C-alpha positions as CSV (number, residue, x, y, z in Angstrom):
1,X,-0.1,0.1,-0.1
2,X,1.1,3.7,-0.9
3,X,-0.3,6.2,0.7
4,X,-0.3,9.6,-1.3
5,X,-0.8,12.8,0.6
6,X,-1.6,15.9,-1.6
7,X,-0.7,19.6,0.1
8,X,-1.7,21.5,-3.1
9,X,1.0,23.6,-5.1
10,X,1.1,23.8,-8.7
11,X,0.2,20.8,-9.4
12,X,-3.3,21.1,-8.3
13,X,-3.8,25.0,-9.4
14,X,-6.8,25.9,-12.0
15,X,-6.3,28.5,-13.8
16,X,-9.0,31.2,-14.8
17,X,-7.8,33.7,-17.5
18,X,-4.5,34.6,-19.5
19,X,-3.8,37.2,-17.1
20,X,-2.7,33.6,-14.5
21,X,-5.4,34.0,-11.7
22,X,-5.5,30.4,-10.0
23,X,-7.1,29.0,-7.0
24,X,-5.6,25.5,-5.7
25,X,-8.7,23.3,-6.6
26,X,-9.0,19.2,-5.4
27,X,-6.3,17.3,-6.1
28,X,-6.1,16.0,-9.9
29,X,-4.4,12.9,-8.7
30,X,-6.8,10.2,-8.7
31,X,-7.7,10.7,-12.1
32,X,-4.2,11.1,-13.3
33,X,-3.5,7.8,-11.6
34,X,-6.7,6.4,-13.4
35,X,-6.1,7.4,-16.5
36,X,-2.6,6.5,-16.7
37,X,-4.1,2.3,-15.8
38,X,-1.6,2.6,-12.4
39,X,-2.9,-0.8,-10.6
40,X,-0.3,-0.3,-7.2
41,X,-2.6,-0.2,-4.6
42,X,-3.3,3.0,-3.1
43,X,-5.1,5.4,-1.4
44,X,-5.0,9.2,-1.8
45,X,-5.8,12.1,1.1
46,X,-5.8,15.5,0.5
47,X,-4.6,17.4,3.4
48,X,-4.7,20.5,2.3
49,X,-4.7,23.1,-0.6
50,X,-2.1,25.4,-0.4
51,X,0.5,27.3,-2.4
52,X,3.6,26.2,-0.8
53,X,5.1,29.8,-0.2
54,X,1.6,29.8,2.4
55,X,2.8,27.0,4.3
56,X,3.0,27.1,7.7
57,X,5.4,25.1,10.1
58,X,2.0,24.1,11.2
59,X,1.5,22.9,8.2
60,X,4.3,21.0,8.1
61,X,3.8,19.2,11.4
62,X,0.8,18.7,10.2
63,X,2.1,16.6,6.8
64,X,4.7,14.9,9.5
65,X,1.7,13.8,11.9
66,X,-0.1,12.3,8.3
67,X,2.9,10.1,7.6
68,X,4.1,9.1,11.0
69,X,0.1,7.5,11.9
70,X,0.0,6.2,8.2
71,X,-0.1,2.3,8.4
72,X,1.9,2.4,5.3
73,X,5.7,2.6,5.1
74,X,5.5,3.9,1.7
75,X,4.3,7.3,1.0
76,X,4.4,9.9,-1.8
77,X,3.6,13.7,-0.8
78,X,2.6,16.1,-3.4
79,X,3.7,19.6,-3.1
80,X,4.4,22.9,-4.2
81,X,7.9,23.4,-5.5
82,X,9.2,26.3,-4.0
83,X,9.2,25.2,-0.5
84,X,9.4,21.0,-0.8
85,X,13.2,21.3,0.2
86,X,11.8,22.8,3.2
87,X,8.9,20.0,4.1
88,X,11.5,17.2,3.2
89,X,13.8,18.3,5.6
90,X,11.0,18.6,8.7
91,X,10.3,15.0,7.6
92,X,13.8,13.6,7.2
93,X,14.2,11.4,10.7
94,X,10.7,9.9,10.5
95,X,12.3,6.3,10.8
96,X,11.2,3.0,8.5
97,X,9.4,4.5,5.8
98,X,10.1,5.5,1.8
99,X,9.0,9.6,1.6
100,X,9.5,10.8,-2.0
101,X,7.9,14.6,-2.3
102,X,6.9,15.5,-5.9
103,X,5.2,18.6,-7.9
104,X,4.8,20.1,-10.9
105,X,6.3,23.3,-12.6
106,X,3.2,23.5,-14.7
107,X,-0.3,22.7,-13.4
108,X,-1.8,19.3,-14.2
109,X,-5.0,21.1,-15.6
110,X,-2.7,22.3,-18.4
111,X,-2.1,20.7,-21.9
112,X,1.7,20.6,-21.3
113,X,2.6,19.9,-17.5
114,X,5.4,18.0,-16.4
115,X,2.7,16.5,-13.2
116,X,2.1,12.6,-15.2
117,X,5.8,12.5,-15.6
118,X,7.2,13.4,-12.2
119,X,3.8,11.7,-10.4
120,X,4.6,8.5,-12.0
121,X,8.5,8.9,-11.8
122,X,7.9,9.7,-7.9
123,X,5.6,6.4,-7.7
124,X,8.1,4.4,-9.1
125,X,10.9,5.8,-6.7
126,X,8.6,5.1,-4.0
127,X,8.7,1.3,-4.5
128,X,12.3,0.9,-4.9
129,X,14.1,3.6,-2.8
130,X,15.3,2.3,0.6
131,X,13.5,4.1,3.4
132,X,14.1,7.7,3.8
133,X,12.8,11.2,2.4
134,X,13.9,12.2,-1.2
135,X,12.6,14.6,-3.8
136,X,11.6,13.4,-7.3
137,X,11.6,15.8,-10.0
138,X,11.9,15.9,-13.3
139,X,13.5,12.4,-13.6
140,X,16.1,12.8,-10.9
141,X,16.2,12.1,-7.3
142,X,17.3,14.8,-5.0
143,X,18.3,14.7,-1.4
144,X,16.2,17.2,0.8
145,X,19.1,18.1,3.0
146,X,21.3,18.8,-0.5
147,X,19.3,20.8,-3.2
148,X,17.7,23.6,-4.1
149,X,15.5,25.2,-6.4
150,X,16.9,27.2,-8.8
151,X,13.9,29.5,-10.1
152,X,15.5,30.8,-13.4
153,X,16.3,27.5,-14.8
154,X,13.0,26.0,-13.6
155,X,14.3,22.8,-12.1
156,X,16.4,21.4,-9.0
157,X,19.9,21.5,-8.8
158,X,22.3,19.4,-6.6
159,X,24.3,21.5,-3.8
160,X,28.0,21.5,-4.1
């Protein structure tokens, strides 16, 4: 069983017009998984609907508590990319669970989005990696303690 916890972020954004006004809506994860014939046993729980820049320390503790309370030892968290590194660091000392955090640079509702690829990649990573906390973005696995988001490059970069 894989527990999937959604927190909002770009992956869940819904845009209304060309001026980029948006809100974070219901997670598209169940639809993404069904449309891509994902049969691995999983359950999806939407914890919150927030842009990651709006996540507080209390929100991170809520994510942590949900993971600790889960009976699953494999956890996937969808999260906004701006602060997923900080959340990963808060989760770092949870023992005995493989925790993979992913997100998207473009909303899943857009025709051109990295959301489906990132979710599939992270789902595979969750099933194959050893216990620990990881960030899975755009075909790469990162240690949250040794990575940062490069906004201008639209990608994650390993720290030197």
